[in-house]
C-alpha positions as CSV (number, residue, x, y, z in Angstrom):
1,M,-16.6,-17.6,-42.7
2,T,-20.3,-17.5,-40.1
3,V,-19.9,-15.8,-36.5
4,I,-23.0,-16.8,-34.2
5,V,-23.7,-15.8,-30.7
6,R,-25.1,-18.1,-28.3
7,D,-25.2,-18.7,-24.3
8,F,-22.9,-20.5,-22.7
9,R,-23.2,-24.5,-21.9
10,P,-21.1,-26.3,-19.0
11,S,-19.4,-28.2,-22.3
12,D,-17.8,-25.3,-23.1
13,A,-16.3,-24.5,-20.1
14,E,-12.2,-25.4,-21.2
15,A,-12.8,-23.3,-24.3
16,W,-14.0,-20.1,-22.4
17,T,-11.4,-20.8,-20.2
18,R,-8.8,-20.5,-23.3
19,V,-10.4,-17.7,-24.6
20,R,-10.0,-15.5,-21.2
21,R,-6.4,-16.7,-20.5
22,V,-5.0,-15.8,-23.8
23,V,-6.8,-12.4,-24.1
24,V,-6.9,-11.6,-20.1
25,P,-3.3,-13.6,-18.9
26,Y,-3.5,-11.4,-15.8
27,L,-6.6,-13.0,-14.1
28,V,-7.1,-16.4,-12.7
29,T,-9.5,-18.0,-14.9
30,T,-10.4,-22.1,-14.2
31,P,-13.1,-24.3,-16.0
32,E,-14.5,-25.0,-12.4
33,Q,-14.7,-20.9,-11.8
34,V,-16.7,-20.2,-14.3
35,V,-19.4,-23.0,-13.9
36,H,-19.7,-22.5,-10.2
37,D,-19.9,-18.4,-11.1
38,L,-22.8,-19.0,-13.8
39,A,-24.4,-22.0,-11.1
40,H,-24.6,-19.8,-8.0
41,A,-25.5,-16.6,-9.2
42,H,-27.9,-14.6,-7.4
43,P,-31.2,-13.9,-9.1
44,D,-31.0,-10.5,-8.9
45,R,-27.9,-10.7,-10.5
46,H,-29.4,-12.1,-14.1
47,Y,-26.0,-13.0,-14.9
48,R,-25.5,-14.5,-18.3
49,L,-22.7,-15.5,-19.8
50,L,-22.1,-15.8,-23.7
51,V,-20.3,-17.4,-26.3
52,A,-19.1,-16.3,-30.1
53,E,-18.5,-19.1,-32.5
54,R,-16.9,-18.7,-35.8
55,D,-17.2,-21.6,-38.3
56,G,-17.8,-23.6,-35.1
57,E,-14.8,-22.7,-33.1
58,I,-15.4,-20.8,-30.0
59,V,-13.3,-17.6,-30.5
60,G,-15.3,-14.8,-27.8
61,T,-16.5,-14.7,-24.5
62,A,-18.8,-12.3,-22.7
63,Q,-20.1,-12.4,-19.2
64,A,-23.2,-9.8,-18.6
65,G,-25.0,-8.8,-15.8
66,I,-26.8,-6.3,-13.0
67,A,-24.3,-5.5,-10.2
68,H,-27.0,-6.3,-7.6
69,D,-24.7,-5.0,-4.7
70,S,-24.8,-1.7,-5.4
71,P,-26.9,0.9,-3.7
72,E,-27.2,2.5,-7.5
73,P,-29.9,0.7,-9.5
74,G,-29.6,-0.5,-12.7
75,Q,-25.7,-0.6,-13.1
76,G,-25.3,-3.5,-15.7
77,F,-21.8,-4.8,-16.8
78,C,-20.3,-6.6,-20.0
79,T,-17.3,-6.9,-21.4
80,P,-16.7,-9.3,-24.6
81,H,-13.3,-10.9,-25.7
82,V,-12.3,-11.9,-28.7
83,L,-8.8,-14.1,-29.6
84,P,-6.9,-12.3,-31.6
85,G,-6.9,-13.3,-35.4
86,H,-10.5,-13.3,-35.1
87,T,-11.5,-10.0,-34.3
88,G,-12.6,-7.5,-36.9
89,H,-15.3,-10.5,-38.0
90,G,-18.0,-9.0,-36.2
91,A,-18.3,-11.2,-32.7
92,G,-17.1,-8.7,-30.6
93,S,-20.2,-6.4,-31.8
94,L,-22.6,-9.0,-31.7
95,L,-21.5,-10.3,-27.9
96,L,-21.7,-6.5,-27.3
97,S,-25.2,-5.9,-28.8
98,T,-26.8,-9.6,-27.3
99,A,-25.7,-8.6,-23.8
100,E,-26.7,-4.9,-24.1
101,E,-30.2,-6.5,-25.1
102,H,-30.1,-8.2,-22.1
103,L,-29.4,-6.0,-19.1
104,A,-31.7,-3.5,-21.1
105,Q,-34.3,-5.7,-20.7
106,A,-32.8,-7.0,-17.0
107,G,-33.5,-2.9,-16.1
108,A,-30.0,-1.7,-16.4
109,T,-30.0,2.1,-17.7
110,V,-26.4,2.0,-17.8
111,V,-23.7,-0.2,-18.8
112,H,-19.9,-0.8,-17.8
113,A,-17.1,-2.6,-19.7
114,W,-13.6,-2.6,-18.9
115,V,-11.4,-2.4,-22.4
116,L,-8.0,-3.1,-22.6
117,D,-5.7,0.2,-22.7
118,T,-4.8,-0.2,-26.7
119,P,-6.2,1.7,-29.6
120,E,-7.8,-1.1,-31.5
121,N,-10.0,-1.9,-28.2
122,L,-10.4,2.4,-27.5
123,E,-11.8,2.8,-30.7
124,F,-14.4,-0.2,-30.5
125,A,-15.7,1.3,-27.2
126,R,-16.0,4.6,-28.7
127,A,-17.6,3.2,-32.4
128,R,-20.6,2.0,-29.8
129,G,-21.2,4.8,-27.7
130,Y,-18.9,3.9,-24.9
131,R,-17.5,7.2,-22.7
132,P,-14.0,6.5,-20.6
133,G,-14.0,7.1,-16.9
134,R,-11.3,5.1,-14.3
135,S,-8.6,3.0,-15.0
136,A,-6.4,0.2,-13.4
137,H,-3.3,-1.2,-13.9
138,F,-2.8,-5.5,-14.5
139,Q,0.3,-6.1,-12.0
140,H,3.1,-9.2,-12.2
141,L,5.0,-10.3,-9.7
142,D,7.7,-13.5,-10.9
143,L,7.6,-15.8,-7.9
144,A,9.6,-18.1,-9.2
145,G,12.8,-16.4,-10.3
146,G,12.3,-12.2,-8.3
147,A,13.6,-11.6,-5.3
148,L,10.5,-10.6,-2.4
149,P,11.3,-8.9,0.6
150,P,11.8,-11.1,3.2
151,L,9.1,-11.5,5.8
152,Q,8.6,-8.6,8.2
153,E,8.7,-9.0,12.3
154,V,5.3,-9.0,13.4
155,P,4.9,-6.2,16.2
156,A,3.3,-6.8,19.7
157,G,0.2,-7.2,19.9
158,V,-0.7,-8.2,15.8
159,E,-0.9,-12.2,14.8
160,L,-1.2,-13.0,11.7
161,R,-3.4,-16.1,10.5
162,P,-4.4,-18.3,7.3
163,G,-8.0,-17.9,6.2
164,S,-9.0,-21.0,6.6
165,D,-8.1,-20.9,10.8
166,F,-11.8,-18.7,10.2
167,D,-13.5,-22.0,8.1
168,D,-15.9,-22.5,10.8
169,D,-17.2,-19.2,11.3
170,P,-15.7,-16.8,8.5
171,R,-18.2,-13.8,9.6
172,P,-15.6,-11.9,10.8
173,L,-14.3,-11.9,7.4
174,F,-17.1,-10.8,5.2
175,E,-17.4,-7.9,8.2
176,A,-14.3,-7.3,6.9
177,D,-14.8,-7.3,3.6
178,A,-17.8,-5.7,3.6
179,Q,-15.4,-2.3,5.1
180,V,-12.9,-2.5,3.0
181,T,-15.1,-2.9,0.3
182,L,-16.9,0.3,0.2
183,D,-13.4,2.1,0.3
184,E,-12.4,0.5,-2.7
185,P,-12.4,3.1,-5.6
186,S,-14.9,2.0,-8.0
187,D,-17.4,3.3,-10.9
188,I,-19.9,1.1,-9.2
189,P,-20.2,1.2,-5.6
190,T,-21.1,-2.0,-3.8
191,E,-22.4,-2.8,-0.7
192,L,-21.7,-6.4,0.6
193,D,-24.9,-7.2,2.7
194,D,-25.8,-11.0,1.8
195,Y,-23.2,-13.4,4.0
196,E,-24.6,-16.3,2.8
197,D,-24.0,-14.6,-0.9
198,W,-21.1,-14.1,0.3
199,L,-20.2,-17.5,1.1
200,T,-21.0,-19.2,-1.7
201,N,-19.9,-16.6,-4.4
202,V,-16.1,-15.4,-2.4
203,W,-15.7,-17.9,0.4
204,R,-16.4,-21.3,-1.3
205,H,-15.7,-19.9,-5.0
206,P,-13.1,-22.9,-6.9
207,A,-10.5,-20.0,-6.9
208,F,-10.8,-19.1,-3.3
209,D,-7.5,-20.1,-1.5
210,T,-8.4,-19.7,2.4
211,A,-5.2,-21.5,3.1
212,L,-2.8,-18.8,0.6
213,T,-5.1,-16.0,2.1
214,T,-3.6,-14.4,5.7
215,V,-5.6,-12.5,8.1
216,A,-3.9,-10.0,10.4
217,L,-5.6,-9.5,14.0
218,V,-4.8,-6.9,16.6
219,D,-5.8,-8.2,20.3
220,G,-6.9,-11.2,18.5
221,R,-9.5,-8.9,16.5
222,V,-9.6,-8.5,12.6
223,A,-7.8,-6.1,11.2
224,A,-6.7,-6.6,7.4
225,F,-6.2,-9.2,5.3
226,S,-5.1,-10.2,1.5
227,A,-7.4,-12.3,-0.3
228,A,-5.5,-14.7,-2.2
229,G,-7.5,-16.5,-5.3
230,T,-5.5,-19.6,-7.4
231,D,-5.6,-22.0,-10.5
232,G,-4.6,-24.8,-8.2
233,D,-1.2,-24.4,-10.4
234,R,1.0,-21.5,-11.2
235,T,-0.6,-18.6,-10.9
236,Y,-1.6,-16.7,-7.9
237,S,-3.9,-13.7,-7.8
238,S,-4.1,-11.1,-4.6
239,N,-8.6,-11.0,-4.7
240,M,-8.3,-7.8,-1.7
241,T,-5.8,-6.8,0.3
242,G,-7.0,-3.9,2.7
243,T,-7.0,-2.9,6.5
244,L,-10.5,-1.5,8.6
245,R,-10.2,2.0,9.1
246,A,-9.6,1.7,12.8
247,F,-5.9,0.1,11.7
248,R,-5.2,2.0,9.1
249,G,-1.0,3.1,9.3
250,R,-0.1,0.6,11.0
251,G,1.5,-1.3,7.7
252,L,-0.8,-4.2,8.4
253,A,-2.2,-4.8,4.6
254,K,1.7,-4.6,3.3
255,L,2.2,-7.2,6.5
256,A,-0.3,-9.8,5.6
257,K,0.3,-9.6,1.9
258,N,3.9,-10.2,2.4
259,D,3.2,-13.1,4.3
260,S,0.5,-14.5,1.8
261,L,3.2,-14.1,-1.3
262,H,6.2,-16.0,0.3
263,R,3.6,-19.1,1.3
264,A,2.1,-18.6,-2.0
265,R,5.8,-19.2,-3.5
266,A,6.7,-22.1,-0.9
267,A,3.7,-24.0,-2.1
268,G,4.8,-23.8,-5.9
269,Y,3.0,-21.1,-7.8
270,T,5.2,-18.8,-9.9
271,D,3.1,-16.1,-11.1
272,A,1.2,-13.7,-8.9
273,Y,-1.2,-11.1,-10.3
274,T,-2.8,-7.5,-8.8
275,S,-5.1,-5.2,-9.8
276,N,-5.4,-1.5,-8.9
277,D,-7.2,1.2,-9.3
278,T,-4.9,4.2,-10.9
279,G,-6.2,6.8,-8.3
280,N,-5.4,4.0,-5.5
281,G,-1.6,5.6,-4.5
282,P,-1.4,3.5,-1.3
283,M,-1.5,-0.1,-3.1
284,L,0.3,0.6,-6.0
285,A,3.2,2.1,-3.8
286,I,2.7,-1.4,-1.8
287,N,2.9,-3.3,-4.8
288,K,5.9,-1.2,-6.2
289,W,7.5,-2.4,-2.9
290,F,6.9,-5.3,-3.5
291,G,8.5,-6.0,-6.8
292,Y,5.4,-6.0,-9.4
293,T,5.7,-4.4,-12.5
294,V,2.5,-3.2,-14.6
295,R,1.6,-5.5,-17.6
296,A,-1.2,-3.9,-19.2
297,T,-4.0,-1.1,-18.4
298,E,-7.8,-1.6,-18.1
299,V,-10.2,1.6,-18.5
300,R,-13.7,1.3,-18.0
301,H,-16.1,2.6,-19.8
302,A,-20.2,3.4,-20.0
303,R,-23.0,3.3,-22.3
304,T,-26.8,4.9,-20.9
305,L,-29.0,2.6,-22.5
306,G,-32.3,4.3,-23.7
């Protein structure tokens, strides 16, 4: 059986989504999202999507690019995914080597890859020269059958509003996102400084749900937020929950996320997912309070090129 790797075509979007939903069901993935990401990627990202075909069937995917919004140059990323039952036939290796060649030509000096914490996946990474680093937990909350904590009383001076209230001027949320992102634990530091790129690839992203995003205001100023992603069907994702530095220690992130989860359940979403760095104790504690349980763990690996 022959395995080939080629560039993604828009007609592959359904098959791409199927692979991602099987291998990493903890992420919101839709055909519209995949096409949008490729069509609107910043040119400095050098974003490339690859598919692996085995006898004409798409059995694997990989996305590769440069973390162009990092202050550290040369930070590349690539994570191949192969359907169960099709591993061991060279699809993952061919996806990875093709991506590494692309990244080297684009100026990457290091390639980062998220690897599911299983013996097979860890050995795959180790054998190809990747070293383990930080880890993160995928967590799940049953919105349909579980019990959410009751809605909390909103303190005096605090107002909860949906993100859609900022459709006319999302810049305050861009500025909040930029500050919170700076403090997020990561092997690749990120600095958000391109408002137009953020508008295109965050605010107007097909999987971003402004209506279910909740923003906490203190005396009219953005203080915290819980950003929601959805697949338009049953799956909800907490894309980012955070509090600006001046307002921390007041429970505002928990307040915003609780509001967003309740509204997601009322809208018919049945499964909520989130992901946190294993060193992010505050958010892990908040998610445990909500009732999230760990479903899987990923370990970021890195390999120096050249």
